[in-house]
N, CA, C and O atoms as a GROMACS GRO file, in nm:
protein
  328
    1MET      N    1  -2.198  -0.748  -0.504
    1MET     CA    2  -2.056  -0.722  -0.398
    1MET      C    3  -2.018  -0.541  -0.435
    1MET      O    4  -2.038  -0.474  -0.537
    2SER      N    5  -1.961  -0.509  -0.310
    2SER     CA    6  -1.920  -0.363  -0.308
    2SER      C    7  -1.780  -0.350  -0.325
    2SER      O    8  -1.705  -0.445  -0.302
    3LEU      N    9  -1.734  -0.230  -0.367
    3LEU     CA   10  -1.601  -0.188  -0.380
    3LEU      C   11  -1.510  -0.219  -0.273
    3LEU      O   12  -1.399  -0.272  -0.281
    4SER      N   13  -1.585  -0.169  -0.149
    4SER     CA   14  -1.515  -0.209  -0.022
    4SER      C   15  -1.486  -0.348   0.007
    4SER      O   16  -1.399  -0.373   0.090
    5GLU      N   17  -1.557  -0.454  -0.057
    5GLU     CA   18  -1.526  -0.579  -0.052
    5GLU      C   19  -1.427  -0.635  -0.156
    5GLU      O   20  -1.368  -0.741  -0.137
    6LEU      N   21  -1.413  -0.573  -0.247
    6LEU     CA   22  -1.334  -0.627  -0.361
    6LEU      C   23  -1.205  -0.577  -0.318
    6LEU      O   24  -1.101  -0.638  -0.345
    7ARG      N   25  -1.209  -0.467  -0.252
    7ARG     CA   26  -1.050  -0.424  -0.201
    7ARG      C   27  -0.990  -0.498  -0.091
    7ARG      O   28  -0.872  -0.477  -0.064
    8THR      N   29  -1.058  -0.582  -0.024
    8THR     CA   30  -1.000  -0.653   0.057
    8THR      C   31  -0.951  -0.788   0.029
    8THR      O   32  -0.896  -0.863   0.110
    9LYS      N   33  -0.983  -0.816  -0.117
    9LYS     CA   34  -0.912  -0.941  -0.200
    9LYS      C   35  -0.799  -0.930  -0.282
    9LYS      O   36  -0.787  -0.846  -0.371
   10ASP      N   37  -0.704  -1.027  -0.250
   10ASP     CA   38  -0.568  -1.036  -0.324
   10ASP      C   39  -0.616  -1.061  -0.488
   10ASP      O   40  -0.712  -1.131  -0.520
   11VAL      N   41  -0.539  -1.000  -0.572
   11VAL     CA   42  -0.568  -1.041  -0.699
   11VAL      C   43  -0.437  -1.120  -0.732
   11VAL      O   44  -0.322  -1.089  -0.703
   12ILE      N   45  -0.488  -1.248  -0.812
   12ILE     CA   46  -0.368  -1.354  -0.838
   12ILE      C   47  -0.376  -1.355  -0.977
   12ILE      O   48  -0.479  -1.318  -1.035
   13SER      N   49  -0.247  -1.406  -1.052
   13SER     CA   50  -0.241  -1.420  -1.217
   13SER      C   51  -0.238  -1.550  -1.183
   13SER      O   52  -0.174  -1.594  -1.088
   14THR      N   53  -0.323  -1.630  -1.277
   14THR     CA   54  -0.307  -1.754  -1.292
   14THR      C   55  -0.196  -1.816  -1.380
   14THR      O   56  -0.160  -1.934  -1.375
   15HIS      N   57  -0.142  -1.712  -1.469
   15HIS     CA   58  -0.036  -1.798  -1.543
   15HIS      C   59   0.084  -1.768  -1.474
   15HIS      O   60   0.176  -1.841  -1.510
   16THR      N   61   0.115  -1.686  -1.388
   16THR     CA   62   0.214  -1.654  -1.285
   16THR      C   63   0.237  -1.703  -1.155
   16THR      O   64   0.343  -1.737  -1.103
   17GLY      N   65   0.122  -1.702  -1.109
   17GLY     CA   66   0.096  -1.718  -0.953
   17GLY      C   67   0.119  -1.609  -0.875
   17GLY      O   68   0.138  -1.615  -0.753
   18ARG      N   69   0.118  -1.504  -0.942
   18ARG     CA   70   0.189  -1.350  -0.866
   18ARG      C   71   0.095  -1.316  -0.794
   18ARG      O   72  -0.015  -1.350  -0.839
   19ASN      N   73   0.093  -1.253  -0.681
   19ASN     CA   74  -0.006  -1.172  -0.620
   19ASN      C   75   0.006  -1.027  -0.659
   19ASN      O   76   0.104  -0.976  -0.606
   20LEU      N   77  -0.060  -0.949  -0.732
   20LEU     CA   78  -0.081  -0.854  -0.813
   20LEU      C   79  -0.102  -0.719  -0.720
   20LEU      O   80  -0.079  -0.605  -0.760
   21GLY      N   81  -0.150  -0.753  -0.583
   21GLY     CA   82  -0.190  -0.664  -0.501
   21GLY      C   83  -0.339  -0.684  -0.468
   21GLY      O   84  -0.397  -0.789  -0.496
   22LYS      N   85  -0.410  -0.561  -0.399
   22LYS     CA   86  -0.552  -0.549  -0.393
   22LYS      C   87  -0.600  -0.471  -0.462
   22LYS      O   88  -0.522  -0.383  -0.497
   23VAL      N   89  -0.720  -0.462  -0.507
   23VAL     CA   90  -0.780  -0.404  -0.594
   23VAL      C   91  -0.799  -0.259  -0.497
   23VAL      O   92  -0.839  -0.250  -0.381
   24MET      N   93  -0.749  -0.140  -0.602
   24MET     CA   94  -0.760  -0.032  -0.565
   24MET      C   95  -0.859   0.076  -0.620
   24MET      O   96  -0.889   0.181  -0.563
   25ASP      N   97  -0.906   0.031  -0.739
   25ASP     CA   98  -1.019   0.115  -0.823
   25ASP      C   99  -1.090   0.024  -0.904
   25ASP      O  100  -1.063  -0.095  -0.918
   26LEU      N  101  -1.182   0.089  -0.959
   26LEU     CA  102  -1.250   0.035  -1.057
   26LEU      C  103  -1.284   0.133  -1.177
   26LEU      O  104  -1.308   0.252  -1.159
   27GLU      N  105  -1.286   0.065  -1.316
   27GLU     CA  106  -1.303   0.156  -1.424
   27GLU      C  107  -1.444   0.126  -1.487
   27GLU      O  108  -1.456   0.004  -1.499
   28PHE      N  109  -1.538   0.184  -1.525
   28PHE     CA  110  -1.659   0.148  -1.564
   28PHE      C  111  -1.712   0.258  -1.654
   28PHE      O  112  -1.689   0.377  -1.637
   29ASP      N  113  -1.798   0.201  -1.767
   29ASP     CA  114  -1.853   0.269  -1.895
   29ASP      C  115  -1.952   0.353  -1.838
   29ASP      O  116  -2.044   0.300  -1.776
   30PRO      N  117  -1.947   0.498  -1.853
   30PRO     CA  118  -2.049   0.571  -1.771
   30PRO      C  119  -2.168   0.573  -1.868
   30PRO      O  120  -2.265   0.634  -1.823
   31CYS      N  121  -2.182   0.526  -1.982
   31CYS     CA  122  -2.300   0.534  -2.060
   31CYS      C  123  -2.401   0.384  -2.000
   31CYS      O  124  -2.522   0.385  -1.978
   32THR      N  125  -2.319   0.282  -1.986
   32THR     CA  126  -2.394   0.148  -1.934
   32THR      C  127  -2.382   0.132  -1.814
   32THR      O  128  -2.462   0.048  -1.773
   33GLY      N  129  -2.293   0.190  -1.710
   33GLY     CA  130  -2.274   0.162  -1.590
   33GLY      C  131  -2.202   0.029  -1.553
   33GLY      O  132  -2.177  -0.012  -1.439
   34ARG      N  133  -2.174  -0.028  -1.670
   34ARG     CA  134  -2.074  -0.178  -1.627
   34ARG      C  135  -1.954  -0.136  -1.612
   34ARG      O  136  -1.901  -0.042  -1.671
   35VAL      N  137  -1.903  -0.214  -1.522
   35VAL     CA  138  -1.768  -0.227  -1.468
   35VAL      C  139  -1.691  -0.299  -1.580
   35VAL      O  140  -1.730  -0.407  -1.625
   36GLU      N  141  -1.558  -0.221  -1.630
   36GLU     CA  142  -1.490  -0.250  -1.738
   36GLU      C  143  -1.337  -0.327  -1.708
   36GLU      O  144  -1.274  -0.401  -1.784
   37ALA      N  145  -1.305  -0.284  -1.580
   37ALA     CA  146  -1.155  -0.330  -1.544
   37ALA      C  147  -1.162  -0.307  -1.370
   37ALA      O  148  -1.218  -0.229  -1.293
   38LEU      N  149  -1.090  -0.401  -1.362
   38LEU     CA  150  -1.004  -0.366  -1.200
   38LEU      C  151  -0.890  -0.310  -1.219
   38LEU      O  152  -0.822  -0.333  -1.319
   39VAL      N  153  -0.847  -0.208  -1.102
   39VAL     CA  154  -0.713  -0.140  -1.129
   39VAL      C  155  -0.638  -0.210  -0.984
   39VAL      O  156  -0.703  -0.234  -0.883
   40VAL      N  157  -0.505  -0.232  -0.995
   40VAL     CA  158  -0.445  -0.286  -0.888
   40VAL      C  159  -0.322  -0.221  -0.872
   40VAL      O  160  -0.264  -0.211  -0.980
   41PRO      N  161  -0.260  -0.172  -0.775
   41PRO     CA  162  -0.111  -0.104  -0.765
   41PRO      C  163  -0.019  -0.145  -0.861
   41PRO      O  164   0.014  -0.263  -0.869
   42GLY      N  165   0.038  -0.036  -0.955
   42GLY     CA  166   0.169  -0.063  -1.016
   42GLY      C  167   0.275  -0.084  -0.944
   42GLY      O  168   0.271  -0.100  -0.822
   43GLU      N  169   0.398  -0.088  -1.024
   43GLU     CA  170   0.516  -0.086  -0.958
   43GLU      C  171   0.554   0.049  -0.879
   43GLU      O  172   0.509   0.151  -0.932
   44PHE      N  173   0.619   0.064  -0.776
   44PHE     CA  174   0.632   0.174  -0.709
   44PHE      C  175   0.754   0.253  -0.822
   44PHE      O  176   0.842   0.198  -0.888
   45SER      N  177   0.716   0.417  -0.811
   45SER     CA  178   0.803   0.458  -0.875
   45SER      C  179   0.807   0.598  -0.792
   45SER      O  180   0.708   0.667  -0.768
   46LEU      N  181   0.966   0.634  -0.746
   46LEU     CA  182   0.963   0.745  -0.676
   46LEU      C  183   0.922   0.890  -0.733
   46LEU      O  184   0.863   0.974  -0.667
   47SER      N  185   0.965   0.905  -0.878
   47SER     CA  186   0.919   1.006  -0.951
   47SER      C  187   0.796   1.019  -0.953
   47SER      O  188   0.768   1.138  -0.942
   48CYS      N  189   0.678   0.931  -0.966
   48CYS     CA  190   0.551   0.916  -0.958
   48CYS      C  191   0.473   0.979  -0.817
   48CYS      O  192   0.371   1.047  -0.813
   49ALA      N  193   0.570   0.926  -0.690
   49ALA     CA  194   0.520   0.939  -0.584
   49ALA      C  195   0.546   1.087  -0.539
   49ALA      O  196   0.476   1.149  -0.460
   50LEU      N  197   0.669   1.138  -0.609
   50LEU     CA  198   0.694   1.278  -0.577
   50LEU      C  199   0.594   1.354  -0.636
   50LEU      O  200   0.564   1.456  -0.573
   51ARG      N  201   0.527   1.330  -0.750
   51ARG     CA  202   0.445   1.415  -0.820
   51ARG      C  203   0.298   1.388  -0.750
   51ARG      O  204   0.206   1.464  -0.781
   52GLY      N  205   0.274   1.280  -0.656
   52GLY     CA  206   0.152   1.254  -0.622
   52GLY      C  207   0.061   1.176  -0.723
   52GLY      O  208  -0.062   1.171  -0.726
   53GLU      N  209   0.143   1.121  -0.797
   53GLU     CA  210   0.055   1.038  -0.906
   53GLU      C  211   0.047   0.885  -0.849
   53GLU      O  212   0.126   0.844  -0.764
   54LYS      N  213  -0.068   0.799  -0.910
   54LYS     CA  214  -0.045   0.682  -0.863
   54LYS      C  215  -0.038   0.608  -1.005
   54LYS      O  216  -0.081   0.658  -1.109
   55SER      N  217   0.029   0.464  -0.993
   55SER     CA  218   0.034   0.412  -1.093
   55SER      C  219  -0.068   0.280  -1.096
   55SER      O  220  -0.111   0.258  -0.983
   56GLY      N  221  -0.102   0.215  -1.167
   56GLY     CA  222  -0.218   0.107  -1.177
   56GLY      C  223  -0.182   0.008  -1.286
   56GLY      O  224  -0.123   0.051  -1.386
   57VAL      N  225  -0.214  -0.127  -1.276
   57VAL     CA  226  -0.238  -0.212  -1.372
   57VAL      C  227  -0.361  -0.229  -1.391
   57VAL      O  228  -0.432  -0.267  -1.297
   58VAL      N  229  -0.415  -0.206  -1.520
   58VAL     CA  230  -0.546  -0.227  -1.528
   58VAL      C  231  -0.606  -0.394  -1.587
   58VAL      O  232  -0.578  -0.439  -1.698
   59ILE      N  233  -0.673  -0.451  -1.506
   59ILE     CA  234  -0.720  -0.570  -1.566
   59ILE      C  235  -0.847  -0.556  -1.644
   59ILE      O  236  -0.943  -0.493  -1.599
   60PRO      N  237  -0.849  -0.612  -1.754
   60PRO     CA  238  -0.996  -0.621  -1.814
   60PRO      C  239  -1.072  -0.705  -1.750
   60PRO      O  240  -1.025  -0.803  -1.692
   61TRP      N  241  -1.211  -0.674  -1.753
   61TRP     CA  242  -1.335  -0.742  -1.665
   61TRP      C  243  -1.310  -0.868  -1.726
   61TRP      O  244  -1.313  -0.954  -1.639
   62ASN      N  245  -1.284  -0.922  -1.855
   62ASN     CA  246  -1.284  -1.044  -1.909
   62ASN      C  247  -1.205  -1.117  -1.863
   62ASN      O  248  -1.232  -1.237  -1.858
   63ALA      N  249  -1.069  -1.060  -1.812
   63ALA     CA  250  -0.980  -1.134  -1.774
   63ALA      C  251  -1.000  -1.205  -1.650
   63ALA      O  252  -0.926  -1.300  -1.621
   64ILE      N  253  -1.104  -1.166  -1.564
   64ILE     CA  254  -1.112  -1.222  -1.455
   64ILE      C  255  -1.168  -1.387  -1.480
   64ILE      O  256  -1.250  -1.416  -1.568
   65GLU      N  257  -1.113  -1.476  -1.394
   65GLU     CA  258  -1.170  -1.602  -1.382
   65GLU      C  259  -1.253  -1.643  -1.306
   65GLU      O  260  -1.348  -1.712  -1.343
   66ARG      N  261  -1.228  -1.604  -1.164
   66ARG     CA  262  -1.319  -1.628  -1.046
   66ARG      C  263  -1.272  -1.523  -0.925
   66ARG      O  264  -1.160  -1.489  -0.885
   67ILE      N  265  -1.394  -1.493  -0.891
   67ILE     CA  266  -1.387  -1.412  -0.778
   67ILE      C  267  -1.420  -1.487  -0.644
   67ILE      O  268  -1.538  -1.521  -0.631
   68GLY      N  269  -1.339  -1.515  -0.549
   68GLY     CA  270  -1.374  -1.589  -0.448
   68GLY      C  271  -1.386  -1.514  -0.300
   68GLY      O  272  -1.403  -1.393  -0.286
   69GLU      N  273  -1.376  -1.595  -0.213
   69GLU     CA  274  -1.408  -1.511  -0.077
   69GLU      C  275  -1.295  -1.442  -0.038
   69GLU      O  276  -1.315  -1.343   0.032
   70HIS      N  277  -1.157  -1.477  -0.073
   70HIS     CA  278  -1.039  -1.397  -0.027
   70HIS      C  279  -0.939  -1.365  -0.121
   70HIS      O  280  -0.835  -1.304  -0.099
   71VAL      N  281  -0.989  -1.424  -0.258
   71VAL     CA  282  -0.885  -1.394  -0.363
   71VAL      C  283  -0.983  -1.374  -0.514
   71VAL      O  284  -1.098  -1.414  -0.531
   72ILE      N  285  -0.894  -1.298  -0.616
   72ILE     CA  286  -0.974  -1.277  -0.750
   72ILE      C  287  -0.851  -1.333  -0.809
   72ILE      O  288  -0.733  -1.304  -0.788
   73LEU      N  289  -0.915  -1.435  -0.901
   73LEU     CA  290  -0.809  -1.507  -1.009
   73LEU      C  291  -0.817  -1.457  -1.156
   73LEU      O  292  -0.915  -1.471  -1.228
   74VAL      N  293  -0.721  -1.407  -1.184
   74VAL     CA  294  -0.714  -1.337  -1.330
   74VAL      C  295  -0.607  -1.396  -1.410
   74VAL      O  296  -0.499  -1.436  -1.366
   75SER      N  297  -0.654  -1.399  -1.553
   75SER     CA  298  -0.584  -1.465  -1.660
   75SER      C  299  -0.523  -1.365  -1.742
   75SER      O  300  -0.583  -1.306  -1.832
   76LEU      N  301  -0.391  -1.345  -1.705
   76LEU     CA  302  -0.311  -1.233  -1.795
   76LEU      C  303  -0.204  -1.293  -1.849
   76LEU      O  304  -0.151  -1.384  -1.785
   77PRO      N  305  -0.150  -1.253  -1.981
   77PRO     CA  306  -0.026  -1.306  -2.006
   77PRO      C  307   0.070  -1.269  -1.930
   77PRO      O  308   0.055  -1.171  -1.857
   78ASP      N  309   0.186  -1.339  -1.933
   78ASP     CA  310   0.302  -1.308  -1.832
   78ASP      C  311   0.333  -1.176  -1.826
   78ASP      O  312   0.348  -1.137  -1.710
   79ASP      N  313   0.350  -1.084  -1.920
   79ASP     CA  314   0.421  -0.974  -1.933
   79ASP      C  315   0.311  -0.859  -1.898
   79ASP      O  316   0.360  -0.749  -1.871
   80ALA      N  317   0.194  -0.868  -1.895
   80ALA     CA  318   0.084  -0.781  -1.841
   80ALA      C  319   0.080  -0.779  -1.708
   80ALA      O  320   0.035  -0.686  -1.641
   81ALA      N  321   0.139  -0.907  -1.656
   81ALA     CA  322   0.120  -0.899  -1.472
   81ALA      C  323   0.257  -0.870  -1.424
   81ALA      O  324   0.332  -0.940  -1.356
   82ARG      N  325   0.276  -0.726  -1.487
   82ARG     CA  326   0.441  -0.669  -1.455
   82ARG      C  327   0.527  -0.734  -1.516
   82ARG      O  328   0.646  -0.706  -1.504
   0.00000   0.00000   0.00000
């Protein structure tokens, strides 16, 4: 599966049922080449936007329960999902 395919899927928290957004980036280990986390958009902040910064919620790869055709289900503690 490619990053462009992942970017089309909604990321859903199985604890809250909340849609966390779509994948905007990946984090990987440069030594092993393994994907370590997905990054979805964080809460909007005007101050970050004015500085040109992007905020994101990092979801560890081991928190992913299932990658389906249209959604990615993740298991995060309630407070970690914003």
